[in-house]
N, C-alpha and C positions, 0 to 999 in steps of 0.2 A: 261553499267558497264562491264569492261573487267574481265578476269579471275583473275588477281592479286587483283583487287578491291574486287571481290567476296570472295576471300580467306581471305583478310584482314578483311572484314565485318564479315565473319563467325568466325574468330579467336576472334575478339573483343566481339561478342555476346556470344561465348562460355565462355569466361572469366567472363563476366557479370553474366551469369546464374550459373556458378560454385561458384561465391562469394555471391549469393543472397539467401534469405530464403523464400521469398514469390513471387510467379508468378501468374499473372492473365491474362488469354487469353480472348480477346474481338473480336467481329466483329464490324467493323465500316462501315456503309453504308451511304454515302451522307454527311459526315462531311466536312465542308469547311476548308480552311486553317486557318481561324480565330478560328474555333471551336477546331482544333487540337492544335493551339498555346495556347489557353486558357486551354485546358486539360493538356498540358505539364507543364504549369505554376502551375496549381493546384497540379500536381504530385510532382513537385520539392518542393513546399511549404509543402507537407505532408512527404517529405523525400523519395520519390519514383521516378522512371523513367518510361517514356512511349516511346515506339518505334513501328513504323509501320514495319511489317516484310514481307519478302518473304518466303513463306512456305517451299520451297525446301532448302533454306539456313538455316533457323532456325531449321529445322529437323536435319541438319548436326551439327549445333551448340549444339543441345541438347545431342548429343552422348557423353557419359562419364561424364555427370552431374547427379545430383540427380533427375532431371526432365525429363530424357529421355523418361519415360512412357507417357509424355504429347504429343508426336509426332502425334498420330492420331487425335488430336483436331485441328491441323493446316490445315484447309481447308477453302476456301473462303477468303474474305478480312479481314485478321487477323492483330491484333496489340497486343502487350503485355505490361503489367505494372509489374514492379518488384521492390523489396525493400529488404534491409537487416532487416528492422523492420518486425516482423511477421505479422502485420496487416496493415501497411501503404498503400501498393499498393492496397489491397482489399478495404480499406476504401475509398480511393480517387476515384477508379474506380466505385464503387457502388454509391457513392454520385453523381458523374457526370452522370452515366447512369440513375439515378432516375430523373434527370432534363432534359436530352436530350435522346430521344428514338432512336437516330441514333447510339448510342453506346449500344451494347448488351454484357452481360457477358456470356461467353461460359463455362468456368471452370478454373481450376488453380491447383496450388500445394503449399504445405507448408512443407518445409524441406523434400521434396521427397514424401510426402503423397499426393495422388491425391484428388482433390476436384471437385465436380460438381458445377453447378450454385448455388444451395441452400447452399452448403458448403462455397462458396466464400462470399455469402451474410451474412451468420451466422458469418463468421470471421470478416466481416466489422463492426459489431456492438460492438466488443470487444474494450476495451481501448488500446491505443497504449503504447509503452514503455515509451514515454515522459510523457503521462498522468499518468501512474502508478508511475513514478519517482516523479512527482509533488505531488501526493497524499501522498507518503511516506515522502517526505521532509516536507510537511505541518504538518504531525503528529509528526515528529521529532522536529519541531520548536515550538511545543506547549510550553506555559510558564513553566519555571522550577518549579514554585510553585505547579502547578498541578501534575507534576511528583513526587515531594517530598511528597505531601499529599497522592498520590496513593501508594507510597512505604511504608508509615507509617501506612496505614489503615490495621486493623486486617484482616486476611485471610477470616474469615467467613463473616465479614461485606462487604468486597470487592466482594466476590462471590455473595452476595445478590444484591449488586448494579449493577454488570454486568448483572445478570439474569434479573433484572427488566428493565434495559435499553434495553437489547436485545429484549425483548418482545415488547417494545414500539417503538423503533426507528431502529432496525436492527443492525447487527454486525459492519458495517462501522462507523456509527454515534456514537456507544458506545465508541469506542476508543478515539474519539475526545472529548467526554464530560464526560468521567469517572472521570477525576480528580476533576471537580467541584462537581459532584454528590457524590463522595467519601468524599470530604471535608465536605459537608453538612451532610452526614450520620454519619461521625465520630465525628463531633463537640459535640453532646450530650454526647457521651461516654467520650470524653476528659474532659468535664466540670464535669461529675460525678466523674471521677478519681481524678481530682484536689480537689473537695469538700471532697472526702473520705480521701485524704492525709491530708488535713487541719484538719479534725476532729480527725484523728489519732494522729496528732502532738499535738493538744490541750489536748487530753486524756493523752498522755505521759507526757506533762508538768504538768498537774494536779496531776498525780501520783507522780512525782518527788517532787513537792511542799509538798504533804502530807507526804512523807517519811522524808523530811527535818524537818517539824514541829514535827513529832513524835520523830525524833532524838534529837531535841533540848529539848523536854519534858523529854526524858529519861536521858539526861545529867543533867537537872535541878534536877530530882528526886535523882540521884546518889549523887549530891553535897549536898543536904539537909540531906540525910542519913549519909553522912560522918560527917557533922557538928554535928548531934545528937550523934553520937558515941564519938566524941571528948568531948562533954559536959559531957557525962556519965563518961568517964574516969577521967575527972578532978574532 
């Protein structure tokens, strides 16, 4: 590799590191061409990239990027995984290292924050952005009837339903199932309200009928009294 090629490689790597969010530094010892090919495919599938590095060149490429402090970790047979997703590179690298001991996690960085080996492994178990988006979309696509019932449920009843389900199933599952539970909990109150309205209507109708009867009786009495006065006058 001549000087111009080294400069081009350094510039390309610098741009990649400046645009990325997550970097994982690995040691690869004894990985075959087939192993590296498989690892790169796995990285691409996860939304990350994998590159074998020359330590002197990568240290230059790190200058002026949020990951400049990672330079001391580049010793020995290093390679890097990087991604714009905060966890994709860590997840893919750790999953492969768990299956193939020829790849070792050294450390890494997240948005300029240094991570040791344990930090990279902790990052790897978090859900990726795509997984989080999928969960949110699933919640938003819940049947509209569940949402309507949830919105119509009285505040006190809704709070009790949420509390009960949180104790039983945890906060994530509560969101998905609250609509059904709220509908079940609100149904007895709705039935009672309808029955009360019906009884009130019947009472009002009875009162109106009584008033009508009394009115007719009063008119009849007044007519009889008028007739009696007419007879007396005659």
